[in-house]
VEXLO-648427 format. One line per 8 residues: their letters; for each residue x, y, z negated of N, C-alpha, C. Coordinates in Angstrom, 2 decimals, decimal comma. Atoms other than C-alpha are relative to their C-alpha. Layout:
N
A> X Y Z X Y Z X Y Z | ... $
This chain:
318
XXXXXXXX> -0,03 1,42 0,38 9,92 -52,41 -110,70 -1,02 -0,79 0,83 | 1,04 0,69 -0,77 6,67 -53,30 -108,90 0,45 -0,24 1,43 | -0,49 0,13 -1,37 8,24 -52,63 -105,49 1,08 -1,07 0,07 | -1,09 0,99 0,02 11,27 -54,73 -106,46 -0,59 -1,40 -0,08 | 0,64 1,31 0,13 8,98 -57,61 -107,47 -0,60 -0,44 1,32 | 0,57 0,32 -1,31 7,19 -57,42 -104,13 1,08 -0,41 0,98 | -1,11 0,32 -0,88 10,54 -57,48 -102,36 0,50 -1,41 -0,27 | -0,46 1,36 0,37 11,58 -60,62 -104,27 -0,96 -1,04 0,56 $
XXXXXXXX> 1,01 0,91 -0,55 8,32 -62,29 -103,25 0,16 -0,11 1,52 | -0,18 -0,01 -1,45 8,90 -61,24 -99,64 1,22 -0,81 0,41 | -1,22 0,74 -0,28 12,41 -62,63 -99,71 -0,23 -1,50 -0,15 | 0,25 1,42 0,25 11,24 -65,91 -101,17 -0,84 -0,62 1,11 | 0,87 0,52 -1,07 8,53 -66,28 -98,53 0,71 -0,04 1,34 | -0,72 -0,06 -1,27 10,99 -65,41 -95,76 1,05 -1,10 0,09 | -1,10 0,98 0,02 13,48 -68,07 -96,82 -0,49 -1,33 -0,57 | 0,36 1,33 0,47 12,94 -71,78 -97,17 1,08 -0,98 0,43 $
XXXXXXXX> -1,05 1,00 -0,25 15,68 -74,41 -97,48 1,12 0,56 0,88 | -1,13 -0,59 -0,74 18,30 -72,02 -96,13 -0,38 0,64 1,31 | 0,46 -0,64 -1,23 16,19 -70,91 -93,18 -0,60 1,36 -0,30 | 0,42 -1,38 0,25 15,43 -67,21 -92,87 -0,78 0,54 1,20 | 0,77 -0,68 -1,04 12,77 -65,33 -90,93 -0,15 1,45 -0,40 | 0,07 -1,43 0,28 12,91 -61,55 -90,71 -0,61 0,74 1,18 | 0,57 -0,87 -1,03 11,11 -58,80 -88,82 0,91 1,20 0,20 | -0,79 -1,18 -0,35 12,96 -56,00 -86,99 -0,92 0,99 0,70 $
XXXXXXXX> 0,81 -1,05 -0,60 11,06 -52,80 -86,28 0,82 0,74 1,04 | -0,66 -0,75 -1,08 12,06 -51,26 -82,93 -0,84 1,23 0,30 | 0,74 -1,26 -0,13 11,10 -47,62 -82,52 -0,69 0,16 1,34 | 0,51 -0,30 -1,34 10,57 -47,60 -78,76 -0,67 -1,22 0,63 | 0,76 1,06 -0,67 8,58 -49,68 -76,28 0,85 -1,18 0,43 | -0,67 1,25 -0,34 9,42 -53,17 -75,09 0,98 0,13 1,15 | -0,89 -0,16 -1,17 11,08 -51,93 -71,87 1,14 0,98 -0,25 | -1,06 -0,96 0,31 13,32 -49,41 -73,62 1,35 -0,70 -0,12 $
XXXXXXXX> -1,37 0,52 0,03 17,07 -49,95 -73,34 0,40 -0,51 -1,38 | -0,41 0,39 1,36 17,57 -50,10 -77,13 -0,83 -1,17 -0,53 | 0,85 1,11 0,42 14,62 -52,41 -77,71 0,47 -1,30 0,64 | -0,54 1,18 -0,67 16,00 -54,83 -75,13 1,29 -0,46 -0,68 | -1,22 0,35 0,72 19,32 -54,68 -76,99 -0,30 -0,71 -1,30 | 0,40 0,64 1,26 17,59 -55,57 -80,25 -0,48 -1,43 0,25 | 0,46 1,35 -0,36 15,94 -58,55 -78,54 1,20 -0,92 0,28 | -1,21 0,79 -0,29 19,34 -59,73 -77,27 0,76 -0,31 -1,29 $
XXXXXXXX> -0,65 0,21 1,30 20,79 -59,28 -80,76 -0,69 -1,12 -0,76 | 0,76 1,04 0,70 18,02 -61,42 -82,25 0,28 -1,38 0,58 | -0,29 1,27 -0,66 18,69 -64,14 -79,68 1,39 -0,50 -0,36 | -1,36 0,38 0,38 22,42 -64,12 -80,48 0,06 -0,49 -1,44 | 0,03 0,41 1,41 21,74 -64,35 -84,22 -0,56 -1,41 -0,14 | 0,60 1,34 0,06 19,50 -67,36 -83,71 0,97 -1,04 0,52 | -0,98 0,91 -0,60 22,16 -68,98 -81,51 1,17 -0,24 -0,95 | -1,20 0,12 0,82 25,12 -68,27 -83,80 -0,27 -0,60 -1,38 $
XXXXXXXX> 0,35 0,61 1,29 23,26 -69,40 -86,95 -0,63 -1,38 0,19 | 0,59 1,31 -0,32 22,07 -72,57 -85,18 -1,47 -0,07 -0,43 | 1,43 -0,06 0,27 18,49 -71,46 -85,71 -0,38 0,24 -1,44 | 0,34 -0,19 1,42 18,74 -70,84 -89,45 -0,44 1,42 -0,32 | 0,49 -1,38 0,17 18,08 -67,11 -89,03 -0,77 0,40 1,25 | 0,85 -0,42 -1,12 15,19 -65,99 -86,83 -0,48 1,43 -0,25 | 0,42 -1,41 0,09 14,54 -62,30 -86,20 -1,05 0,27 1,08 | 1,06 -0,36 -0,93 11,29 -61,17 -84,60 -0,01 1,51 0,18 $
XXXXXXXX> -0,04 -1,43 -0,31 11,47 -57,77 -82,88 -1,41 0,49 0,31 | 1,31 -0,61 -0,21 8,35 -55,59 -83,03 0,21 1,38 0,61 | -0,26 -1,26 -0,71 8,47 -52,78 -80,45 -1,05 1,07 -0,30 | 0,95 -1,10 0,13 6,77 -49,39 -80,45 -0,30 0,44 -1,42 | 0,18 -0,37 1,42 7,27 -48,74 -84,19 -1,22 -0,65 -0,60 | 1,19 0,70 0,47 4,63 -51,35 -84,90 -0,01 -0,21 -1,51 | -0,08 0,30 1,43 5,89 -51,91 -88,44 0,27 1,22 -0,88 | -0,34 -1,20 0,77 6,97 -48,39 -89,48 -0,58 1,22 0,67 $
XXXXXXXX> 0,53 -1,27 -0,51 5,13 -45,12 -89,06 0,70 1,19 -0,64 | -0,67 -1,08 0,71 7,19 -43,09 -91,52 1,51 -0,06 0,13 | -1,45 -0,06 0,03 10,84 -42,77 -92,52 0,61 -1,41 0,02 | -0,58 1,34 -0,08 12,81 -45,87 -91,39 1,00 -0,30 -1,11 | -0,95 0,23 1,10 15,52 -45,39 -94,02 -0,73 -0,44 -1,27 | 0,77 0,32 1,20 12,93 -45,46 -96,81 -0,68 -1,36 0,12 | 0,71 1,27 -0,20 11,03 -48,39 -95,29 0,94 -1,19 -0,22 | -0,97 1,09 0,19 14,16 -50,56 -95,20 0,51 -0,01 -1,44 $
XXXXXXXX> -0,45 -0,10 1,40 15,34 -49,31 -98,61 -0,96 -0,73 -0,93 | 1,02 0,60 0,86 12,06 -50,41 -100,19 -0,33 -1,44 0,36 | 0,30 1,36 -0,43 11,95 -53,68 -98,26 -1,35 -0,13 0,67 | 1,26 0,04 -0,74 8,74 -52,71 -96,46 0,20 -0,79 1,28 | -0,41 0,80 -1,15 10,53 -54,15 -93,44 1,46 -0,37 -0,23 | -1,36 0,47 0,26 13,75 -56,18 -93,51 1,04 0,74 0,83 | -0,94 -0,61 -0,93 15,37 -54,51 -90,49 -0,71 1,02 0,87 | 0,56 -0,96 -0,95 14,86 -51,57 -88,18 1,11 0,60 0,85 $
XXXXXXXX> -0,92 -0,89 -0,69 16,48 -49,51 -85,50 -0,47 1,42 -0,29 | 0,35 -1,38 0,29 16,52 -45,74 -85,88 0,86 0,95 0,83 | -0,73 -1,06 -0,68 17,50 -42,61 -83,99 0,74 0,77 -1,09 | -0,75 -0,49 1,15 20,28 -41,57 -86,36 -0,16 1,50 -0,25 | 0,05 -1,44 0,30 20,26 -37,76 -85,92 -1,35 0,48 -0,52 | 1,35 -0,42 0,33 16,50 -37,59 -86,45 -0,53 -0,67 -1,26 | 0,44 0,79 1,15 16,39 -39,81 -89,54 0,14 0,78 -1,30 | 0,02 -0,75 1,26 15,40 -37,95 -92,70 0,71 -0,79 -1,10 $
XXXXXXXX> -0,74 0,65 1,07 17,76 -38,71 -95,58 1,43 -0,30 0,39 | -1,35 0,28 -0,46 20,84 -39,20 -93,44 0,98 1,14 -0,24 | -0,84 -1,15 0,30 22,13 -35,72 -94,26 0,85 0,44 1,18 | -0,88 -0,54 -1,05 24,90 -33,99 -92,34 0,70 -1,11 0,77 | -0,71 1,11 -0,65 26,62 -37,30 -91,60 -0,77 -0,52 1,20 | 0,81 0,57 -1,09 23,75 -38,62 -89,49 -0,17 0,98 1,16 | 0,13 -0,97 -1,07 23,81 -35,41 -87,46 1,21 0,11 0,91 | -1,26 -0,14 -0,74 27,35 -35,89 -86,14 -0,16 -0,25 1,49 $
XXXXXXXX> 0,07 0,37 -1,42 26,48 -37,60 -82,86 -0,87 0,94 0,82 | 0,89 -0,91 -0,73 23,90 -34,93 -81,99 0,55 1,42 0,07 | -0,60 -1,32 -0,13 26,26 -31,98 -82,27 0,27 0,28 1,48 | -0,10 -0,26 -1,44 26,24 -30,27 -78,86 1,41 0,17 0,54 | -1,21 -0,17 -0,81 29,08 -30,58 -76,36 1,31 -0,34 -0,75 | -1,21 0,49 0,68 31,49 -32,28 -78,79 0,62 -1,11 0,83 | -0,45 1,08 -0,89 31,72 -35,42 -76,66 -0,31 0,38 1,44 | 0,20 -0,32 -1,41 32,14 -34,99 -72,91 -0,08 -1,23 0,89 $
XXXXXXXX> 0,05 1,25 -0,76 32,06 -38,66 -71,88 -0,38 -1,12 -0,95 | 0,32 1,15 0,85 31,05 -42,09 -73,12 1,22 -0,43 -0,81 | -1,23 0,33 0,72 34,68 -42,65 -74,10 0,16 0,93 -1,21 | -0,04 -0,96 1,12 34,60 -39,49 -76,24 -1,03 -0,39 -1,06 | 1,09 0,34 0,92 31,29 -40,57 -77,78 0,36 -1,23 -0,83 | -0,38 1,22 0,71 32,66 -44,00 -78,68 1,10 0,29 -1,03 | -1,07 -0,40 0,92 35,77 -42,46 -80,25 -0,59 0,69 -1,23 | 0,64 -0,72 1,10 33,60 -40,14 -82,35 -0,78 -0,96 -0,90 $
XXXXXXXX> 0,74 1,00 0,77 31,42 -43,08 -83,41 0,94 -0,82 -0,88 | -0,95 0,79 0,78 34,42 -45,14 -84,51 0,54 0,79 -1,19 | -0,50 -0,84 1,09 35,72 -42,23 -86,59 -1,08 0,27 -1,05 | 1,12 -0,32 0,89 32,27 -41,66 -88,10 -0,59 -1,24 -0,68 | 0,67 1,24 0,41 31,36 -45,30 -88,71 0,01 -0,23 -1,51 | -0,07 0,22 1,46 32,56 -45,53 -92,32 -0,96 0,92 -0,74 | 0,92 -0,95 0,64 30,54 -42,44 -93,22 -1,44 -0,42 0,22 | 1,34 0,52 -0,26 27,45 -43,91 -91,54 -0,30 -1,17 -0,94 $
XXXXXXXX> 0,17 1,17 0,86 27,95 -47,15 -93,48 -0,20 0,40 -1,46 | 0,10 -0,50 1,37 28,40 -45,25 -96,73 -1,39 0,58 -0,27 | 1,34 -0,58 0,14 25,16 -43,32 -96,17 -1,07 -1,09 -0,02 | 0,97 1,11 -0,05 23,26 -46,50 -95,25 -0,02 -0,74 -1,34 | -0,08 0,73 1,27 24,50 -48,19 -98,45 -0,73 0,74 -1,11 | 0,73 -0,80 0,99 23,09 -45,32 -100,53 -1,49 -0,26 0,10 | 1,41 0,30 -0,24 19,75 -46,25 -99,00 -0,27 -1,50 -0,02 | 0,20 1,44 0,21 20,13 -49,94 -99,94 -0,09 -0,79 1,31 $
XXXXXXXX> -0,03 0,75 -1,25 20,97 -51,15 -96,45 1,39 -0,03 0,62 | -1,28 0,17 -0,67 23,80 -52,28 -94,25 -0,15 0,36 1,48 | -0,02 -0,34 -1,43 24,59 -50,77 -90,86 0,57 -1,19 0,77 | -0,45 1,15 -0,78 24,87 -53,60 -88,34 0,68 0,43 1,30 | -0,64 -0,52 -1,22 25,55 -51,77 -85,08 -0,67 1,29 0,44 | 0,54 -1,24 -0,57 25,05 -48,47 -83,26 0,38 0,10 1,47 | -0,24 -0,18 -1,44 24,78 -47,64 -79,57 -0,50 1,38 0,41 | 0,41 -1,32 -0,47 24,62 -44,28 -77,83 -1,18 -0,07 0,96 $
XXXXXXXX> 0,94 -0,21 -1,09 21,77 -43,05 -75,71 0,80 0,51 1,20 | -0,62 -0,72 -1,10 22,63 -41,89 -72,21 0,11 1,48 -0,39 | -0,23 -1,40 0,37 23,97 -38,34 -72,44 -1,26 0,85 0,21 | 1,16 -0,89 -0,11 21,28 -35,73 -73,09 0,25 1,08 1,05 | -0,08 -1,04 -1,02 20,65 -33,43 -70,15 -1,13 0,99 -0,17 | 1,01 -1,06 0,10 18,31 -30,52 -69,43 -0,98 -0,11 1,18 | 1,08 0,05 -0,99 15,01 -31,04 -67,59 -0,68 1,36 0,04 | 0,59 -1,34 -0,11 13,44 -27,84 -66,25 -0,79 0,18 1,29 $
XXXXXXXX> 0,76 -0,32 -1,20 11,06 -26,31 -63,75 0,89 0,73 1,02 | -0,90 -0,74 -0,90 13,83 -24,09 -62,32 1,43 -0,51 -0,14 | -1,40 0,40 0,07 17,49 -24,68 -61,57 0,71 0,79 -1,10 | -0,77 -0,61 1,07 19,89 -23,96 -64,42 1,47 0,03 0,42 | -1,38 -0,13 -0,48 23,21 -22,62 -63,13 0,88 0,87 -0,89 | -0,76 -0,85 0,93 24,21 -20,05 -65,76 -0,83 0,23 -1,25 | 0,70 -0,23 1,26 23,28 -18,99 -69,27 -1,21 0,91 0,20 | 1,11 -0,91 -0,29 21,00 -16,32 -67,77 -1,28 -0,76 0,36 $
XXXXXXXX> 1,17 0,79 -0,41 18,73 -19,08 -66,46 -0,77 -0,57 -1,18 | 0,69 0,49 1,19 17,86 -20,07 -70,03 -0,99 1,02 -0,55 | 0,85 -1,05 0,53 16,14 -16,76 -70,66 -1,48 -0,29 0,28 | 1,45 0,20 -0,13 12,46 -17,31 -71,33 -0,46 -1,44 0,08 | 0,45 1,40 -0,08 12,47 -21,11 -71,09 -0,60 -0,44 -1,34 | 0,64 0,56 1,20 10,23 -22,97 -73,54 0,37 -1,49 -0,03 | -0,63 1,32 -0,05 12,13 -26,12 -74,41 -0,37 -0,89 -1,18 | 0,22 0,99 1,06 11,10 -29,21 -76,34 1,37 -0,53 -0,43 $
XXXXXXXX> -1,27 0,46 0,55 14,05 -30,04 -78,61 -0,26 -1,10 -1,02 | 0,25 1,15 0,87 14,59 -33,07 -80,83 0,60 0,09 -1,40 | -0,51 -0,18 1,36 16,45 -31,74 -83,89 0,43 1,45 -0,20 | -0,39 -1,37 0,34 17,76 -28,63 -85,61 1,10 0,51 0,92 | -1,12 -0,40 -0,86 20,96 -28,57 -83,54 -0,47 0,41 1,40 | 0,45 -0,30 -1,37 19,22 -28,72 -80,17 -0,90 1,23 0,03 | 0,84 -1,19 0,08 16,70 -26,09 -81,30 0,85 1,26 -0,08 | -0,87 -1,16 0,15 19,46 -23,71 -82,37 0,76 0,28 1,29 $
XXXXXXXX> -0,70 -0,15 -1,28 21,32 -24,35 -79,11 -0,87 0,75 1,01 | 0,90 -0,63 -0,97 18,31 -23,41 -76,99 -0,25 1,46 -0,35 | 0,25 -1,37 0,43 17,60 -20,31 -79,05 1,22 0,90 0,25 | -1,22 -0,78 -0,23 21,23 -19,14 -78,84 0,24 0,22 1,49 | -0,17 -0,12 -1,45 21,19 -19,74 -75,08 -0,98 1,00 0,62 | 0,95 -0,98 -0,49 18,25 -17,34 -74,76 -1,40 -0,52 0,22 | 1,32 0,59 -0,17 15,32 -19,75 -74,65 -0,77 -0,06 -1,31 | 0,82 0,18 1,19 12,61 -20,67 -77,14 -0,18 -1,50 -0,25 $
XXXXXXXX> 0,11 1,42 0,35 12,80 -24,04 -78,89 -1,40 -0,31 -0,52 | 1,33 0,43 0,45 9,54 -25,92 -79,45 0,12 -1,41 -0,55 | -0,03 1,32 0,63 9,24 -28,85 -81,87 -1,28 -0,75 0,34 | 1,15 0,81 -0,39 6,96 -31,59 -80,53 0,30 -1,48 -0,20 | -0,17 1,46 0,01 6,45 -35,30 -81,21 0,15 -0,49 1,43 | -0,24 0,51 -1,35 7,58 -37,38 -78,23 -1,31 -0,29 0,73 | 1,27 0,36 -0,61 4,03 -38,53 -77,61 -0,77 1,17 0,59 | 0,70 -1,18 -0,50 2,93 -34,95 -76,91 0,78 0,75 1,09 $
XXXXXXXX> -0,86 -0,73 -0,92 5,76 -33,95 -74,57 -0,59 0,08 1,40 | 0,50 0,03 -1,38 4,26 -35,04 -71,24 -1,20 0,93 0,17 | 1,20 -0,83 -0,12 0,89 -33,38 -71,86 0,33 1,48 -0,17 | -0,41 -1,39 0,23 2,62 -30,21 -73,10 0,71 0,57 1,23 | -0,63 -0,42 -1,25 4,68 -30,07 -69,90 -1,06 0,27 1,06 | 1,06 -0,14 -1,01 1,57 -30,50 -67,81 -0,83 1,28 -0,23 | 0,82 -1,17 0,31 -0,29 -27,70 -69,62 0,82 1,29 -0,03 | -0,84 -1,19 0,02 2,71 -25,35 -69,65 0,38 0,47 -1,39 $
XXXXXXXX> -0,39 -0,36 1,36 3,12 -25,28 -73,42 1,52 0,03 -0,12 | -1,46 -0,02 -0,17 6,76 -26,15 -72,66 0,29 -0,18 1,49 | -0,36 0,16 -1,41 8,58 -26,03 -69,34 1,38 -0,63 0,18 | -1,32 0,63 -0,06 11,80 -27,85 -70,19 0,19 -0,91 -1,20 | -0,25 0,99 1,04 13,19 -30,68 -72,31 1,48 -0,34 -0,07 | -1,35 0,53 0,20 16,55 -31,66 -73,80 -0,14 -1,47 -0,37 | 0,05 1,43 0,30 16,76 -35,45 -73,58 0,80 -0,76 1,05 | -0,83 0,83 -0,87 18,43 -38,35 -71,79 -0,67 -0,32 1,33 $
XXXXXXXX> 0,54 0,47 -1,28 18,02 -39,64 -68,26 -0,97 -1,15 -0,22 | 0,83 1,15 0,31 16,53 -42,78 -69,77 -1,38 0,42 -0,50 | 1,28 -0,49 0,52 13,85 -40,87 -71,67 -0,81 0,67 1,10 | 0,68 -0,62 -1,13 13,05 -38,86 -68,53 -0,62 -1,03 0,92 | 0,52 1,11 -0,80 12,61 -42,11 -66,66 -1,24 -0,59 -0,67 | 1,13 0,58 0,73 10,35 -43,57 -69,35 -1,20 0,95 -0,01 | 1,09 -0,98 0,07 8,36 -40,32 -69,48 -0,53 0,44 1,35 | 0,40 -0,37 -1,37 8,01 -40,02 -65,66 -0,01 1,53 0,18 $
XXXXXXXX> -0,07 -1,47 -0,02 9,19 -36,41 -65,86 -0,05 0,59 1,41 | 0,07 -0,51 -1,38 9,35 -36,13 -62,07 -1,42 0,45 0,38 | 1,39 -0,39 -0,27 5,57 -35,74 -62,19 -0,30 1,43 -0,46 | 0,30 -1,32 0,59 5,81 -32,47 -64,15 1,18 0,98 0,06 | -1,17 -0,85 -0,07 9,36 -31,11 -63,66 0,77 -0,25 1,29 | -0,69 0,11 -1,28 11,66 -30,52 -60,69 1,50 -0,22 -0,11 | -1,46 0,00 0,09 15,23 -30,32 -62,01 0,53 -0,70 -1,24 | -0,71 0,60 1,13 17,64 -32,24 -64,20 1,48 0,40 0,13 $
XXXXXXXX> -1,40 -0,45 -0,01 21,02 -30,67 -65,06 0,80 -0,83 -1,00 | -0,81 0,91 0,83 23,69 -33,02 -66,41 0,98 0,82 -0,86 | -0,83 -0,84 0,87 24,95 -30,72 -69,15 0,78 -0,82 -1,03 | -0,64 0,85 1,02 26,04 -33,70 -71,31 -0,07 0,66 -1,37 | 0,22 -0,70 1,26 24,54 -31,97 -74,31 0,55 -0,78 -1,20 | -0,47 0,84 1,11 25,20 -34,87 -76,70 -0,22 -1,46 0,36 | 0,15 1,45 -0,15 25,47 -38,65 -76,99 -0,51 -0,55 -1,33 | 0,53 0,41 1,31 23,16 -39,36 -79,97 -0,13 -1,51 -0,13 $
XXXXXXXX> -0,05 1,43 0,26 23,21 -42,77 -81,60 -1,33 -0,58 -0,48 | 1,09 0,82 0,50 20,57 -45,41 -82,20 0,66 -1,14 -0,79 | -0,64 1,00 0,85 21,44 -47,76 -85,09 -0,98 -1,07 -0,46 | 0,80 1,08 0,58 20,18 -51,07 -86,49 0,55 -0,30 -1,39 | -0,40 0,28 1,37 20,24 -51,67 -90,25 -0,83 -1,15 -0,58 | 0,71 1,06 0,71 19,21 -54,44 -92,65 -0,01 0,32 -1,49 | 0,12 -0,18 1,45 17,98 -54,21 -96,24 1,06 -0,83 -0,73 | -1,11 0,68 0,68 20,83 -55,11 -98,61 -0,44 -1,23 -0,79 $
XXXXXXXX> 0,48 1,17 0,74 18,69 -57,50 -100,66 -0,19 -1,18 0,95 | 0,11 1,05 -1,01 17,89 -59,46 -97,51 1,40 -0,46 0,43 | -1,35 0,32 -0,42 21,52 -59,27 -96,47 0,71 -0,89 -1,03 | -0,69 0,75 1,07 22,82 -60,54 -99,83 -0,61 -1,37 -0,23 | 0,65 1,30 0,14 20,32 -63,40 -99,75 0,46 -0,99 1,07 | -0,56 0,88 -1,02 22,00 -64,78 -96,61 1,26 -0,67 -0,54 | -1,26 0,61 0,41 24,80 -67,28 -97,10 1,14 0,58 0,85 | -1,17 -0,61 -0,64 28,33 -66,39 -96,01 0,07 -0,30 1,50 $
XXXXXXXX> -0,04 0,36 -1,42 28,09 -68,28 -92,72 -1,04 0,77 0,81 | 1,04 -0,75 -0,68 24,83 -66,56 -91,82 0,40 1,47 0,16 | -0,48 -1,38 -0,08 26,32 -63,15 -92,63 1,07 0,15 1,08 | -1,07 -0,02 -0,99 29,38 -63,93 -90,54 -0,55 -0,08 1,41 | 0,62 0,17 -1,32 27,22 -65,04 -87,62 -0,74 1,27 0,42 | 0,74 -1,22 -0,32 25,06 -61,91 -87,84 0,95 1,14 0,37 | -1,00 -1,03 -0,32 28,13 -59,64 -87,85 0,64 -0,26 1,37 | -0,53 0,35 -1,31 29,49 -61,52 -84,85 -0,97 0,43 1,10 $
XXXXXXXX> 1,03 -0,38 -0,97 26,22 -60,99 -82,99 -0,08 1,52 0,13 | 0,08 -1,46 -0,02 26,15 -57,31 -83,98 1,17 0,61 0,77 | -1,18 -0,52 -0,70 29,71 -56,70 -82,77 -0,08 -0,26 1,49 | 0,11 0,36 -1,41 28,99 -58,48 -79,51 -1,02 0,87 0,72 | 1,04 -0,77 -0,67 25,74 -56,66 -78,73 0,39 1,47 0,05 | -0,46 -1,39 -0,02 27,31 -53,32 -79,67 0,94 0,23 1,18 | -0,95 -0,12 -1,11 30,12 -53,90 -77,17 -0,73 -0,05 1,34 | 0,76 0,16 -1,25 27,73 -55,05 -74,46 -0,84 1,24 0,30 $
XXXXXXXX> 0,90 -1,14 -0,20 25,31 -52,16 -74,98 0,74 1,30 0,29 | -0,78 -1,21 -0,29 28,02 -49,50 -74,97 0,47 0,02 1,46 | -0,31 0,07 -1,43 28,92 -50,70 -71,48 -1,28 0,11 0,82 | 1,27 0,02 -0,74 25,33 -51,27 -70,39 -0,64 1,37 0,07 | 0,62 -1,33 0,01 24,35 -47,71 -71,31 0,42 0,82 1,22 | -0,47 -0,72 -1,19 26,43 -46,43 -68,39 -0,83 -0,40 1,22 | 0,84 0,48 -1,10 24,46 -48,60 -65,98 -1,43 0,49 -0,16 | 1,34 -0,52 0,29 21,22 -47,53 -67,69 -0,10 1,45 0,43 $
XXXXXXXX> -0,03 -1,42 -0,37 22,19 -43,89 -67,17 -0,08 0,15 1,52 | -0,03 -0,08 -1,48 22,96 -44,41 -63,46 -1,34 -0,44 0,59 | 1,28 0,51 -0,50 19,80 -46,44 -62,87 -1,11 1,03 -0,22 | 1,02 -1,01 0,31 17,69 -43,77 -64,57 0,14 1,22 0,89 | -0,24 -1,16 -0,86 19,31 -40,93 -62,61 -0,42 -0,29 1,43 | 0,39 0,40 -1,36 18,80 -42,82 -59,36 -1,52 0,02 0,16 | 1,46 0,03 -0,05 15,12 -43,27 -60,20 -0,57 1,42 0,00 | 0,44 -1,40 0,00 14,74 -39,55 -60,95 0,09 0,57 1,42 $
XXXXXXXX> -0,22 -0,50 -1,36 16,21 -38,73 -57,53 -0,99 -0,64 0,98 | 0,91 0,72 -0,90 14,12 -41,39 -55,78 -1,43 0,53 -0,08 | 1,35 -0,54 0,19 11,00 -39,73 -57,20 -0,06 1,51 0,23 | 0,05 -1,38 -0,43 11,94 -36,30 -55,89 0,61 1,04 -0,92 | -0,61 -0,98 0,90 13,74 -34,71 -58,81 1,41 0,35 0,46 | -1,35 -0,42 -0,33 16,88 -32,67 -58,12 0,90 -0,19 -1,21 | -0,96 0,25 1,07 19,78 -33,93 -60,25 1,31 0,67 0,37 | -1,23 -0,71 -0,32 22,82 -31,68 -60,42 0,98 0,02 -1,18 $
XXXXXXXX> -1,05 -0,13 1,00 26,13 -31,42 -62,28 -0,05 1,41 -0,60 | -0,08 -1,31 0,62 26,70 -28,56 -64,69 1,06 0,84 0,73 | -0,98 -0,86 -0,68 28,44 -25,59 -63,02 1,12 0,36 -0,97 | -1,12 -0,41 0,88 31,89 -24,54 -64,36 -0,35 1,22 -0,84 | 0,39 -1,21 0,73 30,41 -21,17 -65,33 -0,89 -0,33 -1,19 | 0,93 0,38 1,07 27,58 -22,73 -67,34 0,72 -0,83 -1,07 | -0,74 0,83 0,95 29,91 -25,28 -68,94 0,79 0,86 -0,97 | -0,78 -0,91 0,84 32,14 -22,48 -70,24 -0,89 0,73 -1,00 $
XXXXXXXX> 0,93 -0,72 0,86 29,16 -20,59 -71,63 -0,59 -0,90 -1,08 | 0,56 0,94 0,96 27,71 -23,67 -73,30 1,03 -0,42 -1,04 | -1,07 0,35 0,95 31,06 -24,58 -74,88 0,17 1,09 -1,06 | -0,12 -1,11 0,95 31,15 -21,13 -76,50 -1,10 -0,10 -1,06 | 1,10 0,19 0,96 27,74 -21,79 -78,09 0,29 -1,18 -0,90 | -0,31 1,21 0,76 28,87 -25,25 -79,17 1,01 0,28 -1,11 | -1,02 -0,34 0,99 31,89 -23,79 -80,96 -0,63 0,72 -1,19 | 0,70 -0,70 1,07 29,62 -21,47 -82,96 -0,76 -0,99 -0,89 $
XXXXXXXX> 0,80 0,98 0,75 27,37 -24,37 -83,96 0,87 -0,94 -0,82 | -0,90 0,89 0,73 30,27 -26,63 -84,93 0,63 0,72 -1,19 | -0,60 -0,78 1,09 31,91 -23,89 -87,01 -0,99 0,14 -1,15 | 1,04 -0,13 1,02 28,63 -23,35 -88,84 -0,24 -1,33 -0,70 | 0,24 1,34 0,53 28,12 -27,09 -89,30 1,08 -0,41 -1,01 | -1,13 0,42 0,83 31,57 -27,58 -90,84 0,21 0,87 -1,23 | -0,20 -0,93 1,11 31,30 -24,64 -93,27 -0,21 -0,65 -1,36 | 0,28 0,65 1,28 29,75 -26,73 -96,05 0,04 -1,53 0,11 $
XXXXXXXX> -0,11 1,46 -0,21 30,64 -30,19 -94,72 0,95 -0,62 -1,04 | -0,85 0,72 0,95 32,19 -32,80 -97,01 1,39 -0,22 0,58 | -1,38 0,27 -0,45 35,88 -33,68 -96,84 0,02 -1,16 0,99 | 0,08 1,14 -0,91 34,91 -36,95 -95,11 -0,33 0,47 1,42 | 0,40 -0,51 -1,31 33,22 -35,05 -92,27 1,10 0,88 0,58 | -1,12 -0,84 -0,46 36,04 -32,51 -92,06 1,11 -0,87 0,58 | -1,06 0,92 -0,45 38,47 -35,42 -91,69 -0,35 -0,62 1,35 | 0,45 0,59 -1,26 36,40 -36,96 -88,88 0,36 0,91 1,17 $
XXXXXX> -0,23 -0,92 -1,11 36,68 -33,85 -86,73 1,47 0,36 0,15 | -1,44 -0,21 -0,10 40,32 -33,33 -87,58 0,65 -1,11 0,81 | -0,52 1,16 -0,72 41,06 -36,84 -86,32 -0,47 0,00 1,45 | 0,59 0,02 -1,35 38,75 -36,46 -83,31 0,73 0,97 0,92 | -0,65 -1,02 -0,82 40,59 -33,36 -82,10 1,46 -0,32 0,34 | -1,40 0,36 -0,27 43,99 -35,08 -82,09 0,18 -0,47 1,44 $
């Protein structure tokens, strides 16, 4: 009850004579691809609402240090973006986009997102929030000190992974998964605590991995999603025209960012090469071996999955 009262006070102070001011927590730095998208979204909302809704984006997780789902649920912050697969409370549904080697292209990833969207929205609603839009990261690849051409090359690697799926993948491939906060990855690579990383070209660019690693293999491990949500109490306090304008802005920025991510991927890969890193495609042999591991992981994942999730993959395979 006390938290609800605080939220009502926050709502009242955020709104005056139909004008609304809200804060949006952005997980990554100001130059990150997704943070820039959130800034563009905020600008569109202000434009489409004729200035009646103003959203201020705070980069670098300035407003949230803990669970973003809980923070928005409680109204600690009105809006946030979040890395869906890594968000505690999202359950099996939020893990869909991070399943390895399910999507093999941005077109596949978008199809999977569209089929999963209702389930994402349903989960968000349970946490007292509305999903506004989601955009993929560039495909996750494999950064390493040595070239990776077959499954045998994974033997003995110490890999920083970002969730349960990626950890299990590395372990099944013959390596050792290491859980590390992003902020500790670079120093751990430099000291040899880890010698490889599963992440996107964009993250490798931001982390300047060319300073500590030599190779990047485009295994297209997964296309994990970053989403933006809004607290339902804030959402319901908007009038119909403001809601309509915000949904228009969300749909527009989602479309733009799903195209822009391809350019972001290319730009990041080019920068890796320009700084001396060897970027290579996955070999047919390795692709076949990785697909076999992926099938094991998907089969395990679906064993106790809900009918909604089972339906998603049935439709996806058509």
